[in-house]
N, C-alpha and C positions, 0 to 999 in steps of 0.2 A: 471375683473377678479383681485383678491387680490393678491398683492405681499406679500411675505413674510417679517417679520421683519428684517431679513439678509438682503435682497435686498434693503428695504427702507433704512436702515442705510448705506448702502454701498453707492448707488447714491447720498443720501442726503449729506455724506462727501465727496463724490467725486466732485459734482455740486458746493456746497456752501464754503466748507471748502477746506484744504489743503491736505486731505486723497485721494487717488487714488483707483481705481478699475478695476482689471485685470478681463476681460471677462474669463467666465469659457471656459476650454478646451472641457470638457466633458459633456452632459447633460443626464440625466435618467428621464423617465417617471414611475410614481408608481401608484400603485391602493390603495384606502382607504376605510374602512368601516365605518369611522367617519369623520367629517370635521377635516382637519389639522390645521386650524387656522392659523393666521399670524406666530404664533410660531412653527409651523412646528410639532405639537403634536399629530396630530389625528392617530388613529389606522391604519396602515400600513398592508396590507394582509402579513402573514407571513406562512411558511410552504407550503407542498403540491405541490412542484416545482416552488413555485412563485418566480419571480426575476424581477427587475426593467428591462426596456428596454431602450437601449441606443440609443440616438439620437441627436447626437452632432450639436453645433452650425453652421450648413451649410445651405447653399441655396437648397442643395438637399433635406434636411430634414424639414426645416421651411420656410414659405412663409413672405414676409415683407408687404403685403397690399400696402397701400399708405399712404403718409404722413398724409392723414388727418384722415382716417379710423379708425386707432389704432389696426388694427387686424393683429393677426399671427396664422397661423395655420400649422396643420402638413401636408408635401408635401408627404411624403412615410407614407405608414399604420404603424402603431405600434400595434405589436402583442405579447402577453405575452404568456409564455410557457404554456402548457395545463396544467389544475389542476389536481393534483393526490389526494387531499383532497379538503373538502370544504373550500372554500374562504368567503364564508358569502355573504351579501348584500353590493357589492360595490356602494359607494355613492358619491366618489370624486375622483381626479386624481390630481397629483401634477409633478413638476418637480424639480430635484435635482442635484446637480453638482459632486455627486459620486455614485456609483452602491450600497452603503450601508452607512448608515449614514449621515454623510456631510451635507451640507447647502442646505435648501428647496428654491428654487427661486420663485415659485408661484403655485397656485392651483384654482381650480374650482370644483363646484357641478357638477354632471353629471345631463342632463337635466331629466334622466329615469334611476333611481338606477337598478342595474342588480344583481341578484342573480346567484352566479358562484359554481358550485357544482362538486366534483370529477367526472371525465369521460365527461363534458361537453366539448365542442370545445374550442380551446384556444381563450381566449378573444382578440378581437382586434378592433382598430379604425382604420376605412379606411382613405383613404388621405382626408384632409379636415374636418374631423369629430372633430377634437380637435381643437377647436376655443378660441384663447384668445383675449380679446378685452382690451386696454391698455388705458382706459381712466381715 
């Protein structure tokens, strides 16, 4: 799972230099129609009732896995609003520290891209469907 340039820099300066990194108090999951890349520049869905979904850094929202497996996944479902316009082909998901704009923390490609059109059911990731592998 790729970390954003932002997170890489914060961790590097926190561990190896004199900088500190405060854990985000809020986290938001986003959907993208292109690879957001380490720079966080991929096309995030916009319009048609789209909004990032808040899943803060809590044990009730994210698993810790084991110290050696490097896995974190969503404990609770992540359900986006129902689309009122075509959102396009969703190819990637990302985690941010704010509801809009802000700093991307990490991102990943979906195993299977999903076309989301107006009137479709609200896109949702069931518990344990978002798997982040930190290796």
